[in-house]
N, C-alpha and C positions, 0 to 999 in steps of 0.2 A: 089774158089769164090775170086772175086779182094778186097784186103784188101782198105779199106779206109785210104790212104796214105795223110799229109799235106806237101807241100813245104817249106813255107814260116821257119823262123829261131824260133824254139821251145821255148815258155816262160819257166821260171825257178821257177819263185813261184807263187802263186794262183793271189797276185797280178798285176802282170805281166800276166798271163793269162786271167784275167777279162779284160784286156786296149787290148788286143790281138782280144778278141774277140769281143769288142766296135769296132776296125775298119775293122774287117771281116763285121760285121750287117749293120755298115756303106757304105761299099764298096755292097754291096746287097740291101741296101735301094735306092745309088744311079744308081743299076744298072736296079732297077723296074721303079723311076719316068725318069730317064733320056737318060737311055741305056747303055748300055757296055764302049761306045768308051767317055762317059763322067766318067768313073772311073779313078782320076789323083789323086797319092797323095796329093796334096793340097786339093783338092777336098774333098776327105775320112778325111782327119785329121780335116779340119771345121766340116763334118759329123759328124765328131765321138766324136769332142771335145777333142782335144788329140794334142798334138804338132806335126809339118811335123814331126821332128826327131823323133818322134815314129813310123810312119809310114814306114820311109826309114828304120829303124833298124830292123823291124821285115820283113818288105819286100823291099828287093832291087829294084826286079823287079818286075814292075807293074803287071806285067804276072803272075808271083807267087802270088801277090795280088787277082787278079782276079782269077787264080787255087782256093786257097784256099778257095776262096769266097763259090765258085759253091760245091766247097768240103763240107763245113759245111751244105752249102744249102740241100744237096743229103743224108747228115748222118741225118738232123733235120727230111724231110722229107719221109724216111725209117719209122721212130723210129714215129712220130706224125701223118701221111698220110696213107702211104700205109699199114703197117703192121695191125693197128686197122681198117680199110677194109677189109681188108683180114678175121682179128677174126668176124666181123661183117658176113661179106658175107659166111664164115663155119658154125659158129653160127646160121642161118637162115636156109640153107639149112639141117644142120641137127636135125633142131626143125622139119623141114616139113617132114624129111625123116621117124620122130618117129611119126608126126600126121597121116602119109597115104596121107598123102593133093595129089591131081589131079595136070595133069598138066598145066592145066591155072591158079588152086591157086600159083603154082610154079611160073609162067613167071609172075602172075600180083605181085608179092612179090618181086621179082628177079627187075622187074622193078621198082618199088616201090623205093628199096632199093640203084639202081642206080643213080636213079632220083635225090634221096638227096644227095647222095655224090656227085654229079657233080653242083648241086644249090647249096652248101654249101663251096664249092669250089670258085664259083663264085663270091658268097656275102658275107661270110667271109672270106676267107684266096686269094683272087686276087690275092697277090703279090706274094704267092706260085703259081700259075700258070703262073706267068708272067716271073718271075726266072725261072721256068720248062724250058721253050721257050726258054730263053736266055743261059742258062746251054748248054740243048742240042743242039743249036747251036752251042755253043764257043767249044762244042766237037770233032764238022767237023772241026775247025780251029786249036784246042791245042792236038795235041798227049796224053797230059801227064792227059787229062782228059775224053779218049776215054774209059781206063779200069772200069772206075767210073759210067761213062751215061750205061754202058753196064750192070754193077750191080745196075744201078738205073731201068734198063729197064727190065731188069731178074726177078727182084725182083715183078713187077706188074704183069710181064707173069706168072710167078708160081703162083699167086694165082689166077691168071684167069683159069689156067691152070687145076689146084687142083678144081675150081669151074664149070666148063667144063665137067670134071670126076666125080663130086660130082652128078650133075645132070644128067649123063646118056651120056654124047656124044661119039661118035663112034669116033671120030677125034678132040679129048680135043685141041691140042697145035696146030690145023689150027681155031681152033673156039674162042681160046685166041686169035691168034693174029686179029683174024678178032674183036673183041668186042672191044679192046685193042686199035686201030686203030681207030675203031667210037668214041670210047668216045675222044682221045685225037684230033680228028678232030672237034668233037663237041664245045667241048671247046676253042678251037681256034676260031671257029665261033661267039661262045659265048662270047670271049674276046671282039670284034670287033665288034659284035651289042649285046651290054647289054639289050638292050631293049626286045630281042625275049629270054632270059632265065627267062620261067616258065617253073612251072610244067606239063601244059599239052604238050609244046612244046619238053619238055626232053622226058618226060616219055613216049608220042606217039611214037617217037622216040625210045627210048630202046624197048620200048616191042614187035615193028616191028619186029627188030632184034631177040631178042629174041625168039619171034613166028618160025622163018626159023631154030634155032638152037638147042632150046630144042628137045628132038625127042621124037616121040610118043610112047605111050606103045605097 
């Protein structure tokens, strides 16, 4: 597994680490609100409310600052978004396996859980989705981020592979790719058209997909 590795100068004291984190958070805020090309030392210093010299001390190169901001984003997302959703999905499938639920009940439960996840992202963590899109795009341009992007996407893929395997898919890897692609495409669509982000719209599409993937007994 690819290790999460930061590029900029390391902080040596707790107070210094807090300042460094504030700089990275400020860069992420700018990326979400104004786009990645707006990330400049002076703009980040202003957003973080730190001296300009602090940003240049930790990050002499603006590309290092951008890379580390996305590294922090990925690290947090793995811990607070992707892995908790994995645990929720596994708990749901395990509960249905113990209860002997039928196929339609399982599809309905999985569609509901996935819909709730997507809508929570859109309504309560929109900044996460915008940063995710920017992160994956920047990984195309910056080779230093590609390993981290691979790790990030692999974590989501493994969640879905294990879930597909648990509901009896004969081709869990392929089905996981289909689900992941559908979720990401739907999230992009709803980011650009938030008026469509309602439960019926999302759940109908997730149920339609799962109907095709969950095998009949």
